[in-house]
C-alpha positions as CSV (number, residue, x, y, z in Angstrom):
1,X,0.0,0.0,0.0
2,X,1.3,3.4,-1.0
3,X,1.6,6.1,1.7
4,X,-0.4,9.2,0.9
5,X,1.6,12.4,0.7
6,X,-0.9,15.1,1.5
7,X,-3.2,16.0,4.3
8,X,-6.2,13.8,4.7
9,X,-9.0,14.6,2.4
10,X,-7.0,17.2,0.3
11,X,-6.0,14.9,-2.6
12,X,-2.9,17.1,-2.8
13,X,-4.5,19.4,-5.4
14,X,-7.2,21.9,-5.9
15,X,-7.2,25.4,-4.7
16,X,-4.5,28.1,-4.8
17,X,-1.0,27.0,-3.9
18,X,1.5,28.9,-1.8
19,X,3.8,31.2,-3.7
20,X,6.8,29.1,-4.9
21,X,10.4,29.6,-4.1
22,X,9.7,32.8,-2.0
23,X,10.2,33.3,1.7
24,X,7.0,33.8,3.7
25,X,6.3,34.0,7.5
26,X,3.7,32.4,9.6
27,X,2.9,32.7,13.3
28,X,1.4,29.9,15.3
29,X,-1.2,31.2,17.9
30,X,-0.1,31.1,21.5
31,X,-3.0,28.7,22.4
32,X,-2.3,26.3,19.5
33,X,-1.5,22.7,20.3
34,X,2.1,22.2,19.1
35,X,4.1,19.0,19.5
36,X,7.2,18.6,21.7
37,X,9.4,19.0,18.6
38,X,8.6,22.7,18.7
39,X,8.9,23.2,22.5
40,X,10.7,26.4,23.4
41,X,10.7,27.7,19.9
42,X,9.3,31.1,18.9
43,X,5.8,31.3,17.5
44,X,6.9,32.6,14.1
45,X,8.7,30.8,11.4
46,X,9.8,31.2,7.8
47,X,8.1,29.1,5.1
48,X,9.4,28.2,1.7
49,X,7.2,26.3,-0.8
50,X,8.4,24.5,-3.9
51,X,7.0,22.4,-6.6
52,X,10.4,20.7,-7.0
53,X,10.3,21.1,-10.7
54,X,12.4,24.3,-11.1
55,X,15.9,24.2,-10.0
56,X,16.5,27.5,-8.2
57,X,20.2,28.0,-7.5
58,X,19.7,28.7,-3.8
59,X,18.4,25.1,-3.1
60,X,21.7,23.7,-4.3
61,X,23.6,26.1,-2.1
62,X,21.9,25.4,1.2
63,X,24.4,22.9,2.6
64,X,27.3,25.1,1.8
65,X,25.4,28.1,3.3
66,X,25.1,26.1,6.5
67,X,28.8,25.3,6.5
68,X,29.6,29.0,6.2
69,X,26.8,30.3,8.5
70,X,27.1,28.0,11.5
71,X,30.7,28.8,12.5
72,X,29.9,32.5,12.3
73,X,27.2,31.8,14.9
74,X,29.5,29.8,17.1
75,X,28.5,26.3,16.0
76,X,31.1,23.8,14.7
77,X,30.4,22.7,11.1
78,X,30.8,19.0,12.1
79,X,27.8,19.4,14.4
80,X,25.2,20.2,11.6
81,X,23.4,16.9,12.0
82,X,23.3,17.5,15.8
83,X,22.0,21.0,15.7
84,X,19.6,20.8,12.7
85,X,16.6,18.4,13.0
86,X,14.0,17.7,10.5
87,X,10.5,16.2,10.9
88,X,8.5,15.4,7.8
89,X,4.7,15.7,8.2
90,X,3.2,14.9,4.8
91,X,-0.3,14.4,6.3
92,X,-0.3,17.3,8.9
93,X,-0.6,14.7,11.7
94,X,2.0,16.3,13.9
95,X,1.7,20.0,12.9
96,X,-2.0,20.8,12.2
97,X,-1.4,24.3,13.6
98,X,1.1,25.0,10.9
99,X,-1.2,23.6,8.3
100,X,-4.0,25.9,9.5
101,X,-1.7,28.9,9.1
102,X,-0.6,27.9,5.6
103,X,-4.3,27.6,4.7
104,X,-4.7,31.2,5.6
105,X,-2.3,32.0,2.8
106,X,-3.5,29.5,0.2
107,X,-6.2,27.0,0.1
108,X,-4.3,24.0,-1.3
109,X,-3.1,21.5,1.3
110,X,0.4,20.4,0.6
111,X,2.9,18.3,2.5
112,X,5.3,19.9,5.0
113,X,8.7,19.3,6.6
114,X,9.7,21.3,9.7
115,X,13.4,22.1,10.4
116,X,14.6,23.1,13.8
117,X,17.9,24.5,15.1
118,X,17.4,24.4,18.9
119,X,20.8,25.9,19.5
120,X,19.7,29.2,17.9
121,X,16.0,28.9,18.8
122,X,15.0,29.0,15.1
123,X,12.6,26.8,13.1
124,X,11.3,26.9,9.5
125,X,8.9,25.0,7.2
126,X,9.4,23.5,3.8
127,X,6.3,22.8,1.7
128,X,6.1,20.6,-1.3
129,X,4.5,17.4,-2.6
130,X,7.9,15.7,-3.2
131,X,9.8,14.6,0.0
132,X,13.2,15.6,-1.4
133,X,11.9,19.0,-2.5
134,X,10.2,19.9,0.8
135,X,13.4,18.9,2.8
136,X,15.4,21.2,0.6
137,X,12.8,23.9,1.0
138,X,12.9,23.4,4.8
139,X,16.7,23.6,4.8
140,X,16.7,26.8,2.7
141,X,14.0,28.3,4.9
142,X,16.0,27.5,8.0
143,X,19.1,29.1,6.6
144,X,17.1,32.3,5.8
145,X,15.5,32.3,9.2
146,X,18.9,31.8,10.9
147,X,20.3,34.8,9.1
148,X,17.3,37.0,9.8
149,X,17.3,36.0,13.5
150,X,21.1,36.7,13.8
151,X,20.7,40.1,12.1
152,X,17.9,41.0,14.4
153,X,20.1,40.6,17.4
154,X,23.1,42.2,15.8
155,X,25.3,39.1,15.2
156,X,27.9,39.2,12.5
157,X,27.0,36.5,10.0
158,X,28.7,34.9,7.0
159,X,28.7,36.9,3.7
160,X,27.4,34.7,1.0
161,X,27.6,37.2,-1.9
162,X,31.0,36.0,-3.3
163,X,30.7,32.3,-3.0
164,X,26.9,31.7,-3.0
165,X,25.3,34.6,-5.1
166,X,21.9,32.8,-5.4
167,X,21.8,32.3,-1.6
168,X,22.8,35.9,-1.0
169,X,19.9,37.1,-3.2
170,X,17.5,34.7,-1.4
171,X,18.7,36.1,2.0
172,X,18.0,39.6,0.8
173,X,14.5,38.4,-0.1
174,X,14.2,36.8,3.4
175,X,15.1,40.1,5.1
176,X,12.7,42.1,3.0
177,X,9.9,39.5,3.6
178,X,10.5,39.7,7.3
179,X,10.4,43.5,7.4
180,X,7.1,43.5,5.4
181,X,5.6,40.8,7.6
182,X,6.5,42.7,10.8
183,X,5.1,45.9,9.3
184,X,1.8,44.2,8.5
185,X,1.6,42.6,12.0
186,X,2.1,46.1,13.5
187,X,-0.9,47.5,11.7
């Protein structure tokens, strides 16, 4: 029997999809039921959605970006697997509150993968119907969220412009997206 890869009842299609390959932000309500996996994490997270068909350059640069970013934040590169955790949730069984927030942006219900860096207190969400694509989206979103969080507290962070130009452009989009999201939230 084949495992379904979409929330129950959604069929994985129909309705508007999330914007693809762009950083977005969500906030989980204080009273939402969230699993232990997100304990002690902030309520807000970056989201990146992908259809997995287009090869955006920044997806291929996520691993190298982590290698450059983590040491600048005081984390040894060899510890990446220890400080970055992923939980795939193709059917929204573990993270229905995230799914509810995504549905506020677009009606289509798509599979999610949550990435967490407990050391930095940052988490992010990758969205996509293909497992490899959503893991990649979660990793890219986590890199973006880490850079934004570090910048908000004034930490010096790795400069990606020279070695990873596509990631540097994505990071700019992440920062602009965050500023716009915070401005809307303040209204």
